N, C-alpha and C positions, 0 to 999 in steps of 0.2 A: 742542501746545496752547500758545498765547502768553498772556502776561498780558493782563488784560481793560484796564487802563489805558494811556494813550498815552505811548510812551517816546521822548524826544528822542535820537535815534542818536548825536548829537554829543556827549551826555554819558555814554555807556556808557563810552568808552574815552578816558582822559586821559594821555597820554604825556608826561612831562617829564624832560629831561635835566639832570643836576647839572653845574654849571660846574667843580667842583673835582674830580669823579671821574675816574678812568683810564678809558681806553678800553675795557680788557678788562671793567671794571665794567659799564659802559654797553652793551656787546655782551651780556654775560649777562642784563642787564635786558630788553633787547629781545627776546633769545631766550626768555625766560620768557613774555612777552606773546605771542609768535607761537605758541608750543606751546600756551598756555592758549586762544587763538582757535581753533586748529586742533583742539584736543580738545573744546571745547564748542560748535563751530560750528552744530550743529542747536539749541541753546538760547541762542543769543546775545542774546535778549531778556530773558533771565533772569539774565544775568551782568553783572558791572562790573569792569572792570579800570583801575586807576591806577598810576602810577609817582609815586615821591616823595609819597606820601599821608600826611597828619597823622594820627597817632593820639592821644596826648595828651601833656602835659607837654612840648611843643615837639619831639617826636620824630617822625620820619619813617620809614615803612617803604619799602624800595626798590620793592616790588611788592605792591599790594593787590588781592587777588581776592575777590569776593562772589558767591556762587550763591544766588539768592534762592529757587530752587526748593528747595535743600536746607537753607536757612538756615544756610550756612556762609562764614565768612571766613578766608581764609588770607593771612597777612602774610610776605612773602619778604624775608629780611634778607641781604644780600650783603657779606662782609668779606673783606679780604686774608688777615687771620690772625684766628682766634678763640681768645680766650684765656679761661680759666675764669671769670675776674671778668666779662667782657663776657657770657658765656653766662648768669651767675646773674643779672645785671641785666636781661637781656633777657627771661628767663624771668619773672622778677618783673613786668617791665612789661607783658607780654602776659597774665598771670595777672590782673591788676587793670584790662586793658582791657574795659570794659563795651560791648559792641555788642548792644544791646536785640534779644531774640528769636534772636540769631545765636550760634552756637557758633564760637569763635575758635581758630584754630590758628596757630602760626608755623613757618616753615621757614628754618633757616640754611644758607647756602651759602658754603663757604670758597673764595674766588677762586683762591687757590694750589693747591688739589687739582683744579682743572679744567685740562685741556689749553688751550693757545693755539690750536689747530687748531679752526676753527669748527664743522666737521662733528663731530668728536669731542665737542667742548662741547655741542653740540645733543643729539647721542645720550644723553650722560651726564646731561644736565638732564632730557630726557623720560623717562629710565628710572628714574633715581634721586631726584629732586626734585619732579617735578609729580605731584600726586595727583589 
């Protein structure tokens, strides 16, 4: 069943690259988008995926995934190294992020804990980080 309203397919997926991000960071981001599109291919009309999506307070999440069918939003944050301070700030940020009628989750991915091999990275992301 597809939604009854018209959807502009050009607006469902917005992929933006960051000028100052490393290559591994960008590959991880694009692999997440690929995995999400594969996983939800039967309900593409119900999902939205954006990269470098603005949350609030001039902060952006690396990958934003919205499932309108389940009313869930997932914000994926990719960092080279994750400190306790950054984790506390991120947790507070997403606890205060009001997405009307949507339940909000955030997923942190530590770049340094992933292999540089794309196939291994893909499998690890698919099995450990994509919900």
